[in-house]
FITOR-492617 format. One line per 4 residues: number of its first residue (from 1); their letters; for each residue x, y, z of C-alpha. Coordinates in pm, 1 decimal, decimal comma. Each point is the difference from the previous one (the first is absolute). Layout:
BEGIN
NUM) a) X:Y:Z | ...
//
This chain:
BEGIN
1) xxxx) 3481,2:3257,8:1786,1 | 187,2:-58,3:-324,7 | -173,0:-335,3:-39,2 | -345,6:153,7:40,3
5) xxxx) 69,4:291,9:-231,2 | 159,0:-209,7:-272,5 | -254,0:-283,0:15,1 | -313,3:202,4:74,9
9) xxxx) -169,1:-73,7:-338,5 | 40,5:-374,2:59,2 | -120,8:23,8:360,8 | -308,2:201,8:-92,0
13) xxxx) -77,5:-245,6:-280,6 | 20,9:-292,3:242,9 | -210,7:181,5:258,6 | -268,6:68,7:-260,1
17) xxxx) -53,7:-371,5:-59,1 | -238,7:-166,1:240,0 | 204,7:-316,5:18,1 | 327,3:170,7:88,0
21) xxxx) 38,6:128,5:354,0 | 370,5:-73,6:28,6 | 89,8:351,3:-113,2 | -216,6:138,2:275,2
25) xxxx) 166,6:-224,6:253,2 | 345,7:113,5:-113,3 | -90,0:366,0:21,6 | -191,2:-18,9:326,2
29) xxxx) 237,1:-230,9:185,3 | 310,5:204,5:-70,6 | -168,4:341,2:38,8 | 273,6:139,5:-220,3
33) xxxx) -245,4:239,1:-160,1 | -3,1:196,5:326,0 | 375,2:54,9:-28,4 | -28,2:158,5:-344,0
37) xxxx) 17,4:378,9:-51,6 | -340,5:168,1:13,7 | 12,1:98,9:-367,5 | 77,0:-360,5:-95,2
41) xxxx) -298,1:-126,7:200,3 | -227,9:246,0:-176,5 | 142,8:-93,2:-340,0 | -35,7:-372,2:74,7
45) xxxx) -369,6:33,2:86,3 | -91,3:241,2:-278,3 | 169,7:-210,5:-269,1 | -189,1:-318,6:86,7
49) xxxx) -329,5:-126,6:-140,2 | -303,0:83,4:214,9 | -108,7:-363,3:35,3 | 344,2:-96,1:125,4
53) xxxx) -2,2:281,4:256,3 | -347,8:-103,1:117,8 | 119,3:-356,1:55,8 | 305,8:133,1:179,2
57) xxxx) -217,5:213,6:232,2 | -240,2:-288,7:60,7 | 284,7:-235,7:87,0 | 150,3:259,7:235,6
61) xxxx) -340,8:30,7:167,4 | -13,2:-375,2:58,2 | 364,3:-24,4:110,1 | 14,5:320,0:204,4
65) xxxx) 36,3:-181,2:332,8 | 321,8:-158,5:-127,1 | 158,3:335,0:-84,2 | 183,6:222,3:246,9
69) xxxx) 42,4:363,0:-98,7 | 296,9:157,6:174,6 | 22,7:365,8:96,3 | 255,6:65,7:-272,6
73) xxxx) -247,5:-130,3:-258,8 | -292,1:229,5:87,6 | 82,3:256,4:-268,3 | 24,3:-276,8:-258,7
77) xxxx) -344,5:-125,7:104,2 | -142,8:351,8:-32,0 | 149,5:31,0:-348,8 | -134,1:-340,2:-102,7
81) xxxx) -347,1:83,3:135,1 | -9,7:331,0:-188,3 | 107,7:-181,0:-318,0 | -277,2:-260,1:40,0
85) xxxx) -264,7:270,7:42,3 | 138,8:191,0:-297,0 | -5,7:-322,1:-202,8 | -371,4:-40,7:76,6
89) xxxx) -157,3:349,3:9,5 | -344,3:-159,0:42,1 | 29,8:-240,6:291,6 | -274,3:-261,8:8,1
93) xxxx) -143,9:-130,2:330,9 | 172,5:-336,1:-56,9 | 335,0:163,9:-70,6 | -41,6:224,0:306,7
97) xxxx) -28,6:-307,2:222,7 | 315,9:-146,0:-157,7 | 173,5:335,0:56,4 | -113,3:17,5:362,9
101) xxxx) 338,4:-104,4:141,4 | 144,3:312,0:-164,9 | -242,6:235,1:181,3 | 261,2:109,6:260,9
105) xxxx) 229,8:99,2:-287,3 | -256,8:203,5:-196,4 | 44,3:375,0:-21,8 | -284,4:230,4:102,2
109) xxxx) -31,1:122,6:-357,7 | -42,2:-359,3:-122,8 | -269,9:-65,8:259,3 | -180,8:320,9:-93,7
113) xxxx) 13,8:-103,3:-365,9 | -215,0:-307,2:72,7 | -364,9:61,9:-89,9 | -234,7:-1,8:298,0
117) xxxx) -192,7:-282,3:-168,5 | 307,7:-221,5:41,0 | -23,5:31,5:378,6 | -380,5:-13,9:9,1
121) xxxx) -208,4:-131,7:-289,4 | -266,1:228,7:-142,4 | -244,2:-283,7:68,5 | 104,0:-26,7:364,1
125) xxxx) -287,3:5,3:248,1 | 110,6:63,6:355,9 | -313,0:-166,4:137,0 | 41,9:-323,1:-198,3
129) xxxx) 146,7:-325,3:125,9 | 380,7:-17,6:26,6 | 32,9:-295,0:-234,4 | -166,5:189,8:-284,5
133) xxxx) 259,1:277,4:-1,0 | 313,7:-111,5:-183,3 | 160,4:333,2:81,1 | 64,6:-125,2:353,8
137) xxxx) 289,7:-201,8:-136,1 | 167,1:328,0:-95,7 | -74,0:170,7:331,5 | 118,8:-308,8:185,0
141) xxxx) 320,1:8,0:-204,9 | 55,8:360,0:109,5 | -70,8:-93,5:362,1 | 233,0:-301,2:-4,4
145) xxxx) 293,0:211,1:-121,9 | -78,0:308,5:210,0 | 275,0:-68,9:253,1 | 263,0:93,4:-257,2
149) xxxx) -184,6:308,0:-125,8 | 85,7:359,4:84,9 | -262,6:241,6:128,6 | -2,8:193,7:-328,3
153) xxxx) -78,4:-321,7:-188,9 | -290,1:-77,0:232,9 | -131,7:354,4:-37,3 | 14,2:-37,9:-377,6
157) xxxx) -203,1:-323,3:9,1 | -254,4:163,2:231,1 | -35,6:295,2:-236,3 | -58,7:-228,9:-298,9
161) xxxx) -248,4:-206,4:201,5 | -205,2:302,6:104,9 | -4,5:138,3:-353,3 | -230,0:-285,4:-96,6
165) xxxx) -363,4:105,2:29,8 | -117,5:-357,7:56,1 | 163,5:-36,9:342,0 | -290,4:179,4:163,2
169) xxxx) -30,3:176,1:334,2 | 232,1:-99,4:282,9 | -275,7:-114,3:242,4 | -114,9:-252,8:-263,1
173) xxxx) 335,3:-179,6:-18,5 | -48,0:-360,4:120,3 | 248,1:-184,6:225,5 | 153,8:-208,6:-280,4
177) xxxx) 76,2:316,9:-199,2 | 153,3:172,9:303,8 | 208,4:-309,5:66,4 | 134,3:2,4:-356,1
181) xxxx) 117,4:362,6:29,4 | 103,8:-15,9:366,5 | 359,8:128,1:-50,2 | -133,1:290,9:-205,8
185) xxxx) -257,0:122,5:254,0 | 242,0:223,9:196,3 | 68,6:190,7:-321,5 | -361,8:91,2:-67,1
189) xxxx) -70,2:375,3:-1,9 | -135,2:116,3:334,2 | -335,9:82,8:-157,7 | -37,7:-368,9:-93,1
193) xxxx) 155,0:-127,1:321,1 | -256,7:182,9:211,3 | -284,9:-174,2:-182,3 | 103,1:-344,0:129,5
197) xxxx) -261,8:-136,4:237,6 | 76,6:-150,6:338,1 | -80,1:-347,2:-133,2 | 240,8:43,8:-291,0
201) xxxx) 277,1:120,7:229,9 | -44,5:-273,6:260,2 | -19,2:-283,0:-255,2 | 284,3:116,6:-223,1
205) xxxx) 254,1:100,2:262,0 | 13,8:-295,0:232,6 | 373,2:-14,1:-69,9 | 235,1:251,3:160,6
209) xxxx) 259,7:42,7:-274,1 | -206,7:270,2:-168,2 | -8,3:216,7:312,1 | 318,7:193,4:-61,5
213) xxxx) -134,8:124,5:-331,7 | -356,2:75,8:95,7 | 2,0:136,1:353,8 | 12,1:365,2:-101,5
217) xxxx) -298,6:-48,1:-229,9 | -187,2:-199,2:264,1 | 0,0:315,5:211,5 | -205,0:171,0:-271,7
221) xxxx) -288,6:-246,8:23,6 | -315,4:161,7:134,0 | -28,6:-81,5:372,6 | -378,6:-11,5:-31,4
225) xxxx) 40,3:-277,0:-256,8 | 221,9:-204,4:231,4 | -224,4:64,7:298,4 | 114,2:-220,3:289,6
229) xxxx) 101,6:-298,4:-211,2 | 375,0:60,2:16,3 | 52,0:-350,4:125,9 | -131,7:-128,1:-331,8
233) xxxx) 300,0:163,5:-168,0 | 240,9:-231,0:177,0 | 370,9:79,5:-3,1 | -26,4:311,3:-211,7
237) xxxx) -152,1:193,4:290,5 | 363,8:48,4:104,2 | 32,5:241,0:-288,6 | -258,3:242,9:136,9
241) xxxx) 128,1:327,6:140,4 | -46,2:93,1:364,1 | -229,9:286,7:-98,4 | -215,8:-245,5:-190,7
245) xxxx) -26,3:-236,0:298,2 | -94,1:292,4:226,7 | -334,2:17,1:-181,3 | -108,5:-294,4:215,8
249) xxxx) 125,8:127,6:337,5 | -348,4:95,6:120,2 | -153,2:-333,0:-93,6 | -68,4:-270,7:252,4
253) xxxx) 182,2:-256,9:-216,1 | 321,5:202,3:-11,2 | 172,0:-198,5:277,2 | -72,2:-322,3:-187,1
257) xxxx) 128,2:153,7:-324,7 | 317,0:121,7:174,5 | 65,0:-348,8:135,2 | -48,4:-143,6:-349,7
261) xxxx) 253,8:241,9:-152,0 | 247,9:-65,8:281,5 | -11,9:-374,8:-58,1 | 74,1:26,5:-372,1
265) xxxx) 327,6:-174,3:-96,4 | 305,7:194,8:-112,6 | 164,1:322,0:107,2 | -181,9:326,0:49,3
269) xxxx) -85,2:156,7:-334,0 | 147,4:340,8:-88,9 | -349,6:147,5:-6,9 | -45,0:-96,4:365,9
273) xxxx) 337,4:143,7:95,4 | -50,7:357,0:-110,9 | 151,1:142,7:317,0 | 336,0:-159,9:-84,2
277) xxxx) 62,0:204,2:-314,7 | 201,0:264,5:182,1 | 225,9:-251,8:171,4 | 350,8:-87,5:-115,1
281) xxxx) 33,8:-205,2:-318,9 | 196,8:-297,3:131,9 | 185,6:-280,0:-175,1 | -309,3:-215,0:-42,7
285) xxxx) -185,0:280,7:-173,4 | 306,0:72,3:-216,7 | -4,3:-362,4:-115,1 | -368,7:32,1:-85,3
289) xxxx) 55,6:323,2:-191,4 | 297,0:-136,1:-194,0 | 51,5:193,5:-325,8 | -284,5:237,4:91,5
293) xxxx) 217,6:167,0:266,0 | 145,9:270,8:-230,9 | -352,9:98,3:-101,9 | -106,7:99,0:352,7
297) xxxx) -56,3:368,6:68,0 | 242,7:210,6:203,5 | -192,9:-27,7:326,7 | -14,6:-379,0:-23,7
301) xxxx) 371,2:-30,7:-81,5 | 77,6:200,9:312,2 | -159,5:-280,7:205,3 | 235,7:-269,7:-133,1
305) xxxx) 210,9:-177,1:263,8 | 360,6:89,7:-92,4 | 152,0:-317,6:145,4 | -246,1:-221,3:-184,8
309) xxxx) 67,4:188,6:-322,6 | 378,7:-33,7:39,7 | -41,6:-378,1:8,0 | -198,1:9,0:-324,8
313) xxxx) 214,9:231,3:-214,5 | 128,7:-292,5:-205,8 | -357,3:-95,4:-90,4 | -86,1:364,3:-63,9
317) xxxx) 264,7:16,7:-274,5 | -240,7:-193,2:-223,2 | -281,0:253,9:46,6 | -104,7:267,9:-246,2
321) xxxx) 74,5:348,1:136,4 | -230,4:242,9:-184,5 | 141,7:344,4:-65,2 | -274,2:161,8:209,7
325) xxxx) 109,4:-193,9:310,3 | 378,7:38,7:-28,8 | 17,0:303,4:228,4 | -197,5:-174,6:274,3
329) xxxx) 197,0:-325,6:-34,5 | 325,6:197,1:11,9 | -113,0:184,8:312,7 | -85,5:-333,5:161,0
333) xxxx) 333,3:-165,9:-82,7 | 206,6:297,3:118,8 | -166,4:21,0:341,6 | 247,4:-1,3:290,6
337) xxxx) -136,5:-329,4:132,5 | 44,5:-169,6:-338,9 | 301,5:96,0:-217,7 | 35,5:367,2:86,4
341) xxxx) 165,3:279,2:-199,0 | 151,9:-127,5:-332,0 | 308,9:216,1:59,4 | 88,1:-230,4:291,4
345) xxxx) -63,7:-330,5:-173,1 | 252,2:-282,0:-12,3 | 53,7:-255,6:-277,4 | -221,4:-247,3:186,1
349) xxxx) -293,5:242,2:-7,7 | 13,1:34,0:-378,9 | 40,7:-375,5:-46,3 | -296,0:-60,5:233,0
353) xxxx) -220,2:237,7:-198,8 | 104,9:-125,8:-343,1 | -217,5:150,3:-273,7 | -206,2:180,1:266,9
357) xxxx) 274,7:264,7:-14,1 | -187,1:134,1:-302,5 | -289,5:100,7:226,8 | 224,9:287,7:111,5
361) xxxx) 17,8:320,1:-199,5 | 308,7:77,2:-210,6 | 88,6:266,7:257,2 | -8,1:-254,1:284,3
365) xxxx) 206,4:-251,6:-199,5 | 259,9:273,3:-56,6 | 43,7:27,5:378,3 | 104,5:-365,9:34,9
369) xxxx) 379,1:-4,3:62,7 | 208,5:-88,1:-306,8 | 192,1:-253,8:206,6 | -325,3:-191,8:40,6
373) xxxx) -85,0:7,8:-371,5 | 289,9:-216,4:-111,1 | -9,6:-205,0:-318,0 | -110,0:-328,9:161,1
377) xxxx) -281,5:158,7:200,9 | -135,3:202,3:-292,5 | 21,5:-300,2:-231,7 | -199,4:-206,4:249,7
381) xxxx) -274,3:264,5:11,4 | -14,2:41,8:-378,2 | -7,6:-373,8:-67,8 | -287,7:-34,2:246,2
385) xxxx) -184,5:283,6:-173,4 | 55,6:-159,6:-342,3 | -129,9:-337,6:117,7 | -308,7:164,8:144,8
389) xxxx) -65,2:194,7:-323,1 | 22,6:-327,5:-195,3 | -265,0:-159,4:222,2 | -370,7:9,7:-83,4
393) xxxx) -80,7:243,3:283,3 | 299,3:218,7:-79,3 | -82,9:24,4:-368,6 | -355,8:116,9:68,6
397) xxxx) 108,4:234,9:279,1 | 269,8:164,3:-213,2 | -243,6:83,1:-279,7 | -295,9:109,1:211,8
401) xxxx) 112,7:116,2:343,2 | 351,4:141,8:-28,4 | 170,5:308,0:-140,9 | 282,8:-123,1:-226,1
405) xxxx) 165,3:342,7:-19,4 | 33,4:26,4:377,4 | 116,1:-359,9:13,5 | 288,5:89,5:-233,1
409) xxxx) 88,8:298,9:218,6 | 14,4:-223,3:306,7 | 217,5:-251,3:-186,2 | 244,1:279,1:-90,3
413) xxxx) 11,2:107,2:365,0 | 60,6:-356,9:111,5 | 300,9:-61,9:-227,1 | 163,9:338,1:57,0
417) xxxx) 248,0:-162,7:237,8 | 116,8:-241,4:-270,0 | 26,9:258,7:-276,5 | 169,6:270,0:209,2
421) xxxx) 245,0:-245,6:150,2 | 152,3:-76,6:-338,7 | 298,5:193,0:-125,9 | -105,4:-76,1:-358,7
425) xxxx) -383,6:7,7:-12,7 | -29,7:-235,3:-296,4 | -201,1:-316,8:72,4 | 96,1:-345,5:-120,9
429) xxxx) -247,8:-267,1:-105,4 | 31,8:-151,0:348,2 | -98,5:335,2:154,2 | -300,7:21,8:-231,5
433) xxxx) -116,1:-350,1:90,0 | 48,8:71,4:370,7 | -215,0:313,5:-9,2 | -228,8:126,4:-277,0
437) xxxx) 93,3:157,8:-333,9 | -232,7:291,1:78,7 | 195,0:69,4:319,5 | 291,7:135,3:-206,6
441) xxxx) 3,6:331,3:-182,3 | -2,7:21,4:-378,6 | 356,7:137,1:13,6 | 123,4:-299,4:198,2
445) xxxx) -177,3:-245,4:-231,2 | 147,0:174,8:-304,5 | 354,2:-47,4:135,5 | -30,0:-375,6:49,0
449) xxxx) 238,6:-225,6:-187,9 | -136,9:-157,9:-316,4 | 60,8:-349,9:134,9 | -194,7:71,9:320,8
453) xxxx) -286,5:144,5:-201,7 | -26,2:-307,2:-223,4 | -1,4:-231,1:302,7 | -283,9:194,6:163,8
457) xxxx) -224,8:67,3:-300,8 | -282,5:-219,6:132,4 | 21,4:162,5:344,3 | -42,6:343,9:-158,6
461) xxxx) -289,1:-122,7:-212,6 | -191,6:-132,1:302,1 | 15,9:323,2:202,2 | -326,3:177,9:-80,0
465) xxxx) 88,7:297,9:223,3 | 283,1:130,6:-220,5 | -48,3:365,0:-97,2 | 12,7:120,6:-358,5
469) xxxx) 347,6:148,9:58,7 | 131,5:-326,7:141,8 | -141,5:-205,5:-287,4 | 139,9:248,6:-250,8
473) xxxx) 349,3:-17,7:154,9 | -12,5:-378,6:-13,6 | -110,1:-14,4:-364,7 | 267,2:248,3:-111,1
477) xxxx) 255,8:-233,8:155,8 | -162,9:-328,8:-106,7 | -54,1:113,0:-359,0 | 366,4:-76,7:-65,3
481) xxxx) -58,3:-367,4:82,9 | -332,2:-34,9:-184,1 | 76,5:171,6:-331,6 | -131,6:-22,2:-261,6
485) xxxx) -347,9:-5,8:154,1 | -157,0:-159,8:-307,7 | 185,3:-319,5:96,0 | -133,8:-13,4:356,2
489) xxxx) -141,3:-341,7:87,5 | -331,4:-36,7:189,9 | 179,1:-128,5:311,8 | 225,3:307,6:1,3
493) xxxx) -298,7:235,4:-25,6 | -168,0:-181,5:288,3 | 317,8:25,3:209,2 | 14,7:377,7:-52,0
497) xxxx) -344,0:33,1:158,5 | -105,2:359,1:68,3 | 329,3:131,0:-143,1 | -153,8:-54,8:-347,3
501) xxxx) -223,1:302,6:61,4 | 307,4:225,1:-28,1 | 95,0:-117,9:-347,5 | -38,4:263,4:-270,6
505) xxxx) -304,6:6,6:-228,6 | 207,5:-105,6:-299,9 | 159,8:-280,0:201,8 | -342,6:-128,8:104,1
509) xxxx) -115,8:-2,9:-361,7 | 313,5:-185,2:-113,1 | -10,2:-260,6:277,2 | -191,4:-318,6:-78,5
513) xxxx) -271,0:2,9:266,9 | -246,1:-225,5:-183,5 | 45,7:-296,0:235,0 | -328,1:-33,0:194,3
517) xxxx) 180,8:-76,0:325,2 | 204,7:318,1:-35,6 | -308,9:206,2:-84,4 | -188,3:-134,1:301,5
521) xxxx) 290,6:107,0:222,2 | 32,1:343,9:-160,2 | -375,8:45,7:32,3 | 24,6:-31,8:377,9
525) xxxx) 254,1:284,2:33,6 | -138,8:334,9:118,1 | 287,3:234,7:-77,0 | -65,9:54,1:-370,6
529) xxxx) -29,2:345,9:-148,9 | -276,9:41,7:-263,0 | 255,6:37,7:-279,8 | 186,4:-317,0:95,8
533) xxxx) -320,5:-201,5:24,7 | -78,0:120,3:-350,5 | 348,4:-100,9:-115,0 | -47,6:-354,3:132,5
537) xxxx) -346,0:-37,3:-156,8 | 101,9:141,1:-338,0 | 313,7:-218,0:-7,1 | -198,6:-314,0:80,2
541) xxxx) -271,8:83,8:-254,4 | 253,3:50,9:-278,0 | 176,3:-328,8:77,5 | -328,6:-189,0:26,2
545) xxxx) -126,4:176,7:-313,3 | -340,6:38,2:162,4 | -254,0:281,3:12,9 | -180,6:82,2:324,2
549) xxxx) -329,4:-141,3:-127,6 | 177,8:-335,2:-46,5 | 102,7:-30,3:366,0 | -136,0:-315,9:161,8
553) xxxx) -82,0:-59,7:365,5 | 353,0:-130,4:55,9 | 172,4:317,3:-121,3 | -235,0:232,6:190,6
557) xxxx) 35,7:-196,4:323,4 | 377,4:-16,1:-42,5 | 44,5:376,8:-37,4 | -105,2:84,3:356,8
561) xxxx) 102,5:359,3:76,3 | 142,9:28,9:-351,1 | -352,0:15,0:-144,0 | 22,8:368,7:90,4
565) xxxx) 255,2:28,3:-281,3 | -288,7:-9,9:-247,9 | -150,5:329,1:-115,4 | -370,2:59,1:82,3
569) xxxx) -76,8:-21,4:-372,2 | 168,3:-342,9:-10,2 | -180,2:-120,8:312,0 | -330,0:78,3:-172,0
573) xxxx) 94,8:-254,5:-268,5 | 56,0:-287,8:244,1 | -235,6:-296,2:-18,4 | -260,2:56,9:276,9
577) xxxx) -40,6:-373,8:52,4 | 373,5:-66,8:31,3 | 40,4:295,7:236,1 | -286,5:-125,9:217,9
581) xxxx) 179,7:-334,1:31,5 | 338,5:163,2:69,3 | -158,5:208,2:276,9 | 41,2:-300,5:230,0
585) xxxx) 375,5:67,0:-6,7 | -19,4:380,9:7,6 | -266,2:55,1:266,2 | 240,1:3,4:296,8
589) xxxx) 258,6:232,6:-157,1 | 33,5:372,3:66,9 | 38,3:87,7:-365,5 | 211,0:316,2:-59,0
593) xxxx) -231,4:107,9:-282,3 | -127,9:350,2:-65,6 | -365,8:82,0:58,0 | -59,0:-11,4:-376,7
597) xxxx) 156,6:-346,7:-25,4 | -206,4:-134,1:292,2 | -320,8:137,6:-150,1 | 89,9:-161,1:-332,3
601) xxxx) 50,3:-335,8:173,3 | -331,4:13,4:186,1 | -182,0:115,9:-313,7 | 115,6:-321,5:-172,6
605) xxxx) -120,8:-203,0:296,4 | -347,0:156,0:-31,7 | -37,4:-122,0:-358,0 | -259,1:-273,2:-72,0
609) xxxx) 281,3:-245,2:-83,8 | 138,3:43,8:353,8 | -222,0:77,2:302,5 | -257,9:220,6:-168,7
613) xxxx) -113,8:347,2:113,9 | 104,8:99,6:352,2 | -360,1:69,3:100,0 | -66,4:-373,8:-32,9
617) xxxx) 305,2:-111,6:199,1 | -53,0:-191,6:319,9 | 239,9:22,2:295,7 | 186,0:-307,0:-126,2
621) xxxx) 114,1:188,5:-312,7 | 143,7:286,3:206,3 | 178,3:-255,8:217,0 | 129,0:-184,8:-305,9
625) xxxx) 153,7:307,9:-164,6 | 159,3:103,6:332,5 | 217,0:311,0:-17,2 | -111,8:78,3:-355,0
629) xxxx) -329,7:126,2:146,5 | 189,8:313,7:104,6 | 15,6:92,5:-368,5 | -375,6:23,5:-53,5
633) xxxx) -120,4:340,2:-115,0 | -131,9:248,8:256,9 | -358,0:-11,7:-127,9 | 0,3:-379,6:14,0
637) xxxx) 129,9:-14,5:358,1 | -244,9:262,2:123,7 | -290,7:-207,9:-132,8 | 93,9:-323,2:180,3
641) xxxx) -260,2:-158,5:226,3 | 70,4:-156,5:339,2 | 44,0:-356,3:-127,5 | 259,0:116,8:-252,9
645) xxxx) 192,8:213,5:250,7 | 27,4:-301,0:231,2 | 181,2:-189,3:-277,2 | 282,9:254,4:-40,3
649) xxxx) 320,6:-134,6:153,6 | 181,0:200,5:272,1 | 306,3:16,1:-226,6 | -203,2:170,0:-273,0
653) xxxx) -132,3:257,0:247,2 | 352,9:82,3:118,7 | 111,6:59,0:-360,4 | -261,6:265,2:-79,0
657) xxxx) 133,7:353,3:-14,1 | -108,9:206,7:304,3 | -189,2:256,3:-207,7 | -173,8:-270,5:-199,6
661) xxxx) -124,8:-175,3:312,9 | -131,1:324,9:149,2 | -185,0:85,9:-321,0 | -147,8:-334,5:-106,1
665) xxxx) -110,7:-150,5:332,7 | -273,8:164,8:203,6 | -28,7:-44,0:375,5 | -278,0:-249,7:-63,3
669) xxxx) 221,2:-214,5:-222,4 | 289,5:17,8:246,7 | -232,5:-120,3:276,1 | -36,3:-324,4:-195,1
673) xxxx) 369,5:-84,7:37,4 | 99,4:-302,8:204,4 | 254,9:37,6:279,4 | 276,7:-134,1:-226,3
677) xxxx) -92,5:243,3:-276,1 | -24,0:295,5:237,9 | 342,1:-67,3:150,7 | 145,5:-3,8:-351,7
681) xxxx) -77,7:373,0:-33,4 | 340,5:173,0:9,7 | 94,2:312,1:195,1 | 16,0:202,6:-321,3
685) xxxx) -348,9:-115,0:-98,4 | -133,6:77,1:348,2 | 134,6:355,6:-21,2 | -210,7:66,1:-312,1
689) xxxx) -328,5:-126,7:148,1 | -257,9:237,1:145,2 | -151,5:-35,1:347,8 | -288,4:-226,4:-103,9
693) xxxx) 228,6:-225,5:-201,0 | 247,4:-32,1:288,7 | -283,7:-80,6:237,1 | -115,4:-275,7:-234,8
697) xxxx) 348,3:-150,9:-30,1 | 51,3:25,8:376,6 | -319,1:-192,3:70,6 | 96,2:-264,9:-251,8
701) xxxx) 345,2:-35,0:158,5 | -91,4:-20,0:364,9 | -355,4:-123,1:6,5 | -1,7:-261,6:-274,5
705) xxxx) -340,1:-165,4:-7,8 | -64,4:40,2:374,8 | -158,3:343,4:-40,8 | -115,8:-50,7:-354,3
709) xxxx) -325,2:176,6:75,6 | 193,6:323,8:57,8 | 94,0:3,5:-366,0 | -357,2:104,9:-63,9
713) xxxx) 72,8:318,5:192,5 | 272,2:83,3:-251,9 | -250,0:-33,1:-281,6 | -249,8:220,6:184,6
717) xxxx) 267,6:258,9:82,3 | 127,4:-0,7:-356,4 | -341,6:62,3:-153,4 | -100,1:246,0:273,3
721) xxxx) 306,7:210,5:-82,9 | -91,9:-15,0:-367,5 | -358,8:101,0:77,1 | 103,7:284,2:228,8
725) xxxx) 245,2:130,6:-260,0 | -269,8:-12,6:-268,9 | -258,5:193,7:199,5 | 253,7:248,3:130,5
729) xxxx) 121,2:80,7:-351,4 | -353,1:37,5:-137,7 | -158,1:186,8:290,9 | 295,2:188,5:145,9
733) xxxx) -159,5:336,1:-86,6 | -311,5:-83,5:201,0 | 211,5:-136,0:283,3 | 194,6:326,3:7,9
737) xxxx) -324,2:200,6:25,8 | -121,8:-217,5:287,0 | 329,6:35,7:188,4 | -5,0:380,4:-43,5
741) xxxx) -361,4:14,2:119,5 | 83,5:-200,9:313,7 | 301,7:222,9:70,6 | -217,3:311,4:-36,1
745) xxxx) -258,3:-136,9:243,7 | 271,2:-87,0:252,7 | 151,8:349,0:-36,6 | -335,9:166,0:68,1
749) xxxx) -54,6:-222,8:300,8 | 341,2:91,0:141,2 | -70,3:375,1:-40,3 | -336,0:-45,4:175,7
753) xxxx) 165,9:-182,0:293,0 | 260,4:277,3:39,9 | -277,9:261,4:-3,5 | -194,9:-184,7:271,0
757) xx) 308,1:-37,9:221,5 | 83,2:368,7:-26,3
//
């Protein structure tokens, strides 16, 4: 790493020369670049000449078979891929082919940023000969690397492909074109999928590996279109539902068709085993479900075989347990035929569960006997939890699926046996390392010995779950060792971690925080108060002797959350171009800015020097700016068309204030949301929506594109309500007269009937 960083100018210079490939061989053979920190990888790529990077990418393309990317290097590959795409905002067809090996590492936003013409040329003619369409090289590149792609990546490529008007109607797609996009076919919208002809289906899907993705859509194909030619479909007939096959029961060829289906190789498909859904979920099915188990509904979890689950608890420790499923998982684990009542657990039960103990509520954890929660047992559980949180799955799950506040409460309940058992409840550094800093109260942390505190500074700095009171108690104690603050070194600031957020405003201004590495770290912290963010920004500006209009892309990208330390009036002076480039680093952050600051940021992005007026933005711009889209003004959001709404990221939707979402988005606009976007709507936002808006979000969540035609009903309902309201308001007087007249007639009729009866 040090060699690459220190000699990168020489290496890039050698790479840039056509007659020097030794530098490439050194870099590629050692793969040391994948061991570098992500920021260093980005810096290495961005600092190099474009020609050198192109040669590097081309050589990697040619030597890809010789490289082996390990699991631990996946994040580095994603960072490198993002840096390459940022280095070349306008990817040429030739460069795209050289970049093809990086397709599995591309983010959805990067894929959506590609122009549709890159996937399909504007001059493409679907009816022409295959050898005249150079674009097939790009589609073939996508197909060849599809095995490593995620479903969201494939959906993104499909969306970009269909956005090209030159692709034509689905029935006109020739076999060679279908073959080139074969892995993408299962991700076509249902409306397109249903247009496939029998000949297209039978020719394209001779292989069976696509069945698992497409069987549910195959059931939507018009039975009249398929007629009695099911045998032409080959193996994929196994994906048809029983109800679908029943359409042929009255036909004379049904016995022959049944024999054909019976003789198909492989196990019975789930669609043909519908009657088994209410049977017990055994060990085999648990292995198939894997990490999806915690996401089953309550009724399905009740069908799980307890013995089979007990044998798989060790594997289950690696699963993500979403907060919505904790109650059901807890109920399952505490069944009498599994582990039973927590109040009767032994040490072995807790050790067997490991971090799964946190699926219990704090109240249930409090019932576990203190004799069971000894120091060794608790330490084993907490270490397992920490390792899981440091993993890729754990990191994503913690930020998106778990409640950190309740997690802290459960941790406190778990360590109560250790804390209460002590005669002097003051932890040592060894105690802190064996548990978590946040597991101890602010009073206990404040009573620690100075020597223990100094030994555990880095441990404190890495615990993101510390409360404000705990961080404050630590800084009051640590201040004695780090005074005067103006002499703090960058490595000391980094070691303090989140504790820095409890420094005073004057201390933050006096501390030298101008080191870019320090600023990047501080910009990732989320516990800043507005005044302290301002103190950091003002202190850095005075030491740099820069005005806001002089900030480059580097400074803006480095600030991260701290950009909210700028006043709205200062944000309006930022360079629109530089801000549009820095957005690549800000788009995934939940910026703690005020509404005025967010509007100021998006107003700069809508300048001609940046992305231009919002009305001209395509979906790729909304995807590129990410969470910053939540800061667009109400009038701008309410005027968005369907294509633009589809580009808004789920994270941006979740960041909108509940009232803002209810006001700016009509039911029609909400019906355009994808399933991912609809599920990003928070409970607070849902509470503010009216009936029509909730109906639209509900359809988007549960139906996806399967019942896309029902979204038209929302539009009709929405405008019918508007029309009814208009006529009622304008003609209510006449309506009242008509109602009174009808009531009078009915009254007279009733009197007449009484008179006749008497």
